[in-house]
C-alpha positions in Angstrom: 53.9 -102.7 -93.8 56.3 -100.7 -95.9 60.1 -100.6 -95.1 59.4 -103.2 -92.2 62.4 -106.1 -92.2 61.6 -109.2 -90.0 64.6 -111.5 -88.9 64.8 -114.5 -86.9 67.9 -114.3 -84.5 68.5 -117.3 -82.0 65.2 -117.6 -80.1 64.1 -113.7 -81.0 62.1 -112.3 -83.9 63.6 -109.0 -84.5 61.6 -106.3 -86.5 63.2 -103.1 -87.7 62.4 -100.3 -90.0 64.6 -99.3 -92.5 65.9 -95.8 -92.5 65.3 -95.6 -88.9 66.6 -96.9 -85.5 63.3 -98.4 -84.8 63.8 -102.0 -83.4 61.3 -104.3 -81.5 62.2 -107.9 -80.6 60.1 -110.6 -79.6 60.4 -114.3 -78.1 57.7 -117.1 -77.7 56.5 -117.2 -74.1 57.2 -120.1 -71.9 53.8 -119.6 -70.5 51.9 -120.2 -73.7 51.4 -119.8 -77.3 52.2 -115.8 -77.5 54.9 -113.3 -78.2 56.8 -111.7 -75.5 58.6 -108.3 -76.2 62.4 -108.7 -75.3 64.0 -105.7 -76.7 63.3 -102.2 -77.7 65.2 -98.8 -78.0 62.2 -97.1 -77.6 60.7 -95.9 -74.1 57.1 -97.5 -73.5 56.1 -93.9 -72.5 56.7 -92.5 -75.9 53.6 -92.5 -78.3 54.4 -90.3 -81.3 52.3 -91.4 -84.4 55.3 -92.7 -86.2 56.3 -94.9 -83.3 52.7 -95.9 -82.6 52.5 -97.0 -86.1 55.8 -98.9 -85.9 54.8 -100.7 -82.9 51.5 -102.0 -84.6 53.4 -102.8 -87.9 56.1 -104.9 -86.0 53.8 -106.8 -83.9 51.8 -108.0 -87.0 54.8 -108.6 -88.7 56.0 -110.7 -85.8 52.9 -112.9 -85.1 53.1 -113.6 -88.8 56.6 -114.7 -88.7 55.7 -116.7 -85.4 52.9 -118.7 -87.3 55.2 -119.4 -90.2 57.7 -120.9 -87.6 55.0 -122.7 -85.9 55.5 -120.8 -82.4 51.9 -119.5 -82.3 49.0 -121.0 -84.1 
């Protein structure tokens, strides 16, 4: 996960990629132990290889951080 940065801001886990405007933010679901996407600058209909790779890396990084925080098991 090169160039991926993960930060916790209030109740969100924010994942960005250095050198780009890529940003995805997640929060813990109130309905169960999972993450919900709360913010994204990207249209959900854009599927370039770079954006698809970032989405996958960002979700993996956010899940790892959520486990570290005890949000999910």
